[in-house]
N, C-alpha and C positions, 0 to 999 in steps of 0.2 A: 504494501499499500504506498503512494505519497505521499508525501506532508502534506500534498492540499485535500486528501482525502480525510485523511488521520484529520485533517482541522474542522474538516467539513464533519467528519463522527462524535470526535469531540463537541462540540458548539451543538451537534442534538440533543443532547445530554442534559444541557441547563433548563434549568424548573423556573430560573427567571425568582425563584426566592429573597437572595437578596443579603443574604448569612455574608457574604463576600464583601460587598458594599462596605460593612462596618468596620471590618480589617485592612483595606485597603491606606495603606500613605497619600498615596497623590492625587484620591477622587475629591477633599476637599483643595486640591490645588489649583482642581481645573478646571474649565467655564462651562461645562455639562456632565453630566453622563460616562457619555461616553472615554472618559477617562479615570477609569474603573473599572473593573474587573467583565461587569456584565457587557458592559459597554465596548469591552476593547475582545472580548468570547465574538459575542455578533459583527463585530469592523471589518473580523478574523474572516469567523463565514462569509460576508456581503463578499469582500476584496479575492478570496481565492475563487468564488464562484463570476465576478465582473473583471476579475485578472486585473484589478490597479489598485492602488488607495487614494483618493483622494487624501490636500492637503493637511486637513482637519483630520481624519482619520490616522493618517499619517503623525502626526504631530502625538497622538495618542497610543498610539505604537510603540512609540520611539521612550514617549515619559516614562514607560510604565517600568519600576526597579527589579521586576521578576522575581522578587522577594518569598512568595507561594504562599505569602497566606493566606489568600485568598484562596487555594487549594486546600489548604485545612481544615478552613470553615466549609468547604462545600460540601452537603451530604451527595452531590451525585462526583465527586473525588474530581472534579476538571482542573486537565490542569493549564490553567492557566498563560503559568510561564516558560511554559514550555511551548504552547500557542502561541504566545510573544515572539522569543525565541524565530521559532517553523515562518512565523511571519516577517520578522530582520532575513532571514535566511533569504526568503524565497524575492522579497524582495533586492534585497544586496545582489540576487545570483541574476534580474532580471527575467526572474518570470513573472514579479510580479509589479506593474507598473506604474509612476507617482507622474501625474501631469505637467509639475514643473516644485521647483525648490522648496523648498518651508523654512522657518521661523518657528520656535518653539516659544510663548510667550507663555509662562504658568506666571498665575499673580494667587495671593493671599486672601483669601477670606476671613475673613474677620471672624471668630465663633457668635453664633449666636444662642443666649441665657435664655 
């Protein structure tokens, strides 16, 4: 099974429960949920289906720390960090295209109480 097929198979396991989001260190810093594990799983699946990454999707993939905290909390044990690394490999090898260069801007949001 190639990496693209593996990514799609793993993405299908997502229950969209959100347990992973509570432990993701980058989700609070990104502008939307694409900067969290559920968003990255969806982005990875869409990227291999379409064969390309948009600038925002690419930024989401490259801001992941690949710490694996999300996988520990995931009831389906989806290896999000491994999926992110696979997407990075596919992009670096030219199997996924990106329409243009990107600039990543991460802004910390103030914690609300």
